[in-house]
C-alpha positions as a Markdown table, in Angstrom:
| # | Residue | x | y | z |
|---|---|---|---|---|
| 1 | Met | 147.0 | 7.1 | 129.7 |
| 2 | Leu | 143.5 | 7.6 | 128.2 |
| 3 | Gly | 141.2 | 10.6 | 128.4 |
| 4 | Phe | 137.7 | 10.6 | 127.0 |
| 5 | Ser | 135.9 | 13.7 | 125.8 |
| 6 | Gln | 136.6 | 16.5 | 128.3 |
| 7 | Gly | 138.9 | 14.1 | 130.2 |
| 8 | Ala | 141.3 | 14.3 | 127.2 |
| 9 | Ala | 142.2 | 17.8 | 128.3 |
| 10 | Thr | 142.8 | 16.6 | 131.8 |
| 11 | Ala | 144.9 | 13.6 | 130.7 |
| 12 | Ser | 147.0 | 16.0 | 128.5 |
| 13 | Arg | 147.6 | 18.2 | 131.6 |
| 14 | Trp | 148.7 | 15.2 | 133.6 |
| 15 | Ala | 151.0 | 14.1 | 130.9 |
| 16 | Ala | 152.5 | 17.6 | 130.6 |
| 17 | Tyr | 152.7 | 18.6 | 134.3 |
| 18 | Gly | 152.4 | 15.4 | 136.3 |
| 19 | Gly | 155.0 | 13.2 | 137.9 |
| 20 | Leu | 154.5 | 10.3 | 135.6 |
| 21 | Gln | 155.4 | 10.2 | 131.9 |
| 22 | Pro | 153.1 | 7.9 | 130.0 |
| 23 | Asp | 154.4 | 5.8 | 127.1 |
| 24 | Glu | 151.2 | 6.6 | 125.3 |
| 25 | Leu | 148.5 | 9.3 | 125.6 |
| 26 | Val | 145.2 | 8.5 | 124.0 |
| 27 | Leu | 142.9 | 11.4 | 123.5 |
| 28 | Trp | 139.5 | 9.8 | 122.7 |
| 29 | Ser | 136.9 | 12.2 | 121.4 |
| 30 | Gly | 138.9 | 15.1 | 122.7 |
| 31 | Leu | 141.9 | 17.3 | 122.3 |
| 32 | Leu | 145.0 | 18.5 | 124.1 |
| 33 | Ala | 144.1 | 21.1 | 126.7 |
| 34 | His | 143.9 | 24.6 | 125.2 |
| 35 | Asp | 145.9 | 26.1 | 128.1 |
| 36 | Leu | 148.9 | 23.8 | 128.0 |
| 37 | Asp | 152.3 | 25.5 | 128.1 |
| 38 | Arg | 153.4 | 24.4 | 124.7 |
| 39 | Ala | 157.1 | 24.5 | 125.4 |
| 40 | Arg | 156.7 | 22.4 | 128.5 |
| 41 | Ala | 154.3 | 20.0 | 126.8 |
| 42 | Ala | 156.7 | 19.5 | 123.9 |
| 43 | Glu | 159.5 | 18.6 | 126.3 |
| 44 | Arg | 157.4 | 16.3 | 128.4 |
| 45 | Leu | 155.7 | 14.5 | 125.5 |
| 46 | Gly | 158.9 | 13.9 | 123.6 |
| 47 | Asp | 158.9 | 10.2 | 124.4 |
| 48 | Thr | 155.1 | 9.8 | 124.5 |
| 49 | Arg | 153.1 | 8.5 | 121.6 |
| 50 | Val | 149.9 | 10.6 | 121.2 |
| 51 | Arg | 146.9 | 9.1 | 119.5 |
| 52 | Phe | 143.7 | 10.9 | 118.7 |
| 53 | Val | 140.7 | 8.6 | 118.5 |
| 54 | Val | 137.4 | 9.9 | 117.2 |
| 55 | Gly | 134.2 | 8.5 | 115.8 |
| 56 | Arg | 133.3 | 9.4 | 112.2 |
| 57 | Asp | 129.8 | 10.4 | 113.5 |
| 58 | Asp | 131.0 | 12.2 | 116.6 |
| 59 | Arg | 128.9 | 15.4 | 116.8 |
| 60 | Phe | 131.8 | 17.1 | 118.7 |
| 61 | Arg | 134.4 | 16.2 | 116.0 |
| 62 | Asn | 136.5 | 19.1 | 115.0 |
| 63 | Asp | 138.7 | 18.2 | 112.1 |
| 64 | Ala | 140.4 | 21.6 | 111.9 |
| 65 | Ala | 141.4 | 21.5 | 115.5 |
| 66 | Leu | 142.6 | 17.9 | 115.2 |
| 67 | Ala | 144.7 | 18.8 | 112.2 |
| 68 | Glu | 146.2 | 21.8 | 114.0 |
| 69 | Gln | 147.2 | 19.8 | 117.0 |
| 70 | Gln | 148.6 | 17.0 | 114.9 |
| 71 | Ala | 150.7 | 19.5 | 112.9 |
| 72 | Trp | 152.0 | 21.1 | 116.1 |
| 73 | Leu | 152.9 | 17.7 | 117.6 |
| 74 | Asp | 154.7 | 16.7 | 114.3 |
| 75 | Gln | 156.5 | 20.1 | 114.3 |
| 76 | Val | 157.9 | 19.5 | 117.8 |
| 77 | Gly | 158.8 | 15.9 | 117.2 |
| 78 | Val | 156.1 | 14.2 | 119.2 |
| 79 | Gly | 154.9 | 11.0 | 117.5 |
| 80 | Cys | 151.2 | 11.1 | 116.9 |
| 81 | Gly | 148.5 | 9.4 | 115.0 |
| 82 | Met | 144.8 | 9.3 | 114.3 |
| 83 | Val | 142.3 | 6.5 | 114.7 |
| 84 | Asp | 138.8 | 6.8 | 113.2 |
| 85 | Tyr | 136.0 | 4.4 | 114.0 |
| 86 | Asp | 132.4 | 4.0 | 112.9 |
| 87 | Gly | 130.3 | 5.6 | 115.6 |
| 88 | Gly | 129.7 | 8.6 | 117.6 |
| 89 | His | 130.7 | 10.2 | 120.9 |
| 90 | Arg | 131.4 | 7.0 | 122.8 |
| 91 | Leu | 134.1 | 4.5 | 123.7 |
| 92 | Asp | 134.1 | 1.8 | 121.1 |
| 93 | Pro | 135.1 | -1.7 | 122.5 |
| 94 | Asp | 136.5 | -3.0 | 119.2 |
| 95 | Thr | 138.6 | 0.1 | 118.7 |
| 96 | Leu | 139.8 | 0.0 | 122.3 |
| 97 | Leu | 140.9 | -3.6 | 121.8 |
| 98 | Gln | 142.7 | -2.6 | 118.6 |
| 99 | Leu | 144.6 | 0.1 | 120.4 |
| 100 | Ala | 145.6 | -2.3 | 123.1 |
| 101 | Arg | 147.0 | -4.7 | 120.5 |
| 102 | Asp | 148.9 | -1.9 | 118.8 |
| 103 | Thr | 150.9 | -0.8 | 121.8 |
């Protein structure tokens, strides 16, 4: 499951509350929804790999918020990672292909 920008919050809600459990949740230029029930999200995301993807020049990049969310996911045992790419607030085709190869 991939959510881009504001769609990252929507994708995280689907992963936490929806009927499907994705193998992977890619939050591209976005974060987990601020209003997630963290206990439920931790339970539902337990078997889901979460990856944050963000451009080095993304004007909306928030390293402090990314670090906080990564720390929380690590704390609750959800595998997560970070992928940086050269560029701004956009989907990058080469990075997308890299992600597809890494699954």
